C-alpha positions in Angstrom: 0.0 0.0 0.0 1.3 3.4 -0.9 0.6 6.3 1.5 0.8 9.8 0.0 1.4 12.6 2.4 0.6 16.3 1.7 2.8 19.0 3.0 1.8 22.6 2.5 4.7 25.1 2.7 4.2 28.8 3.2 6.7 31.7 3.5 6.3 33.5 6.8 6.8 36.8 5.0 4.3 36.1 2.1 2.1 39.2 1.5 0.3 37.5 -1.5 -1.0 34.4 0.4 -0.6 35.3 4.1 0.6 32.7 6.5 -2.3 33.0 8.9 -4.8 32.4 6.0 -2.9 29.3 4.8 -2.6 27.9 8.3 -6.3 28.4 9.0 -7.3 26.6 5.7 -5.1 23.6 6.5 -6.4 23.5 10.0 -10.0 23.5 8.8 -9.2 20.8 6.2 -7.7 18.6 8.9 -10.8 19.1 11.0 -13.1 18.3 8.1 -11.1 15.1 7.5 -11.2 14.2 11.3 -7.4 14.4 11.5 -6.0 15.2 15.0 -2.9 17.1 15.7 -0.1 14.6 16.1 2.8 17.0 16.2 1.9 20.4 17.6 3.0 23.7 16.0 6.7 24.0 16.6 10.1 24.9 15.1 11.8 22.7 12.5 15.5 23.1 11.8 17.9 23.4 8.9 21.7 23.9 9.2 21.5 24.5 13.0 18.9 27.3 12.6 15.2 27.5 12.8 14.0 26.7 9.2 10.4 27.5 10.0 7.5 26.1 11.9 5.3 23.1 11.3 2.2 21.2 12.5 1.3 17.6 11.6 -2.2 16.2 11.5 -2.2 12.4 11.5 0.5 11.1 9.3 -1.0 12.4 6.1 -1.1 16.2 6.4 1.6 18.7 7.4 1.6 22.5 7.4 5.0 24.0 7.4 6.3 27.6 7.1 9.7 28.6 5.8 11.4 31.3 7.9 12.4 34.4 6.1 10.6 33.4 2.8 8.2 35.4 0.8 5.7 34.2 -1.8 8.4 32.6 -4.0 9.9 30.4 -1.2 12.6 28.7 -3.4 13.8 32.0 -4.6 13.9 33.7 -1.1 15.1 30.7 0.9 16.5 28.0 -1.5 18.2 25.8 1.1 15.3 25.7 3.4 12.9 25.2 0.5 15.0 22.3 -0.7 15.0 20.7 2.8 11.2 21.0 3.0 10.8 19.5 -0.5 13.3 16.6 0.4 11.3 15.8 3.5 8.1 15.6 1.4 9.7 13.4 -1.4 11.3 11.1 1.1 8.3 10.9 3.4 10.2 12.2 6.4 9.4 14.6 9.2 11.1 17.9 9.2 13.9 17.8 11.9 12.7 19.2 15.2 16.1 19.7 16.7 19.1 21.7 15.7 21.3 18.6 16.0 19.4 15.5 14.9 20.8 12.2 16.2 22.8 10.2 13.7 21.5 6.9 15.0 
């Protein structure tokens, strides 16, 4: 069985599609689908810095922000955008510590 996860990323400085609106829509979608918060809203890390913030609903829906990014996230924060994309493609959680364990 293949499980497809959906991650929605948003720049925290996006004036075109504001963060709060995106977060509200994803939260309402999760409620409509009866998904419970499994990982509360908190920081994710990239290169020993906060990369943004994320919330997970069940194991199928994640809302993540990219710190310092505007509407064109890959243009504004290419390394953080790539890390977010890699986590989606590889079906992994975003790192929630600055120094993830190697084991």
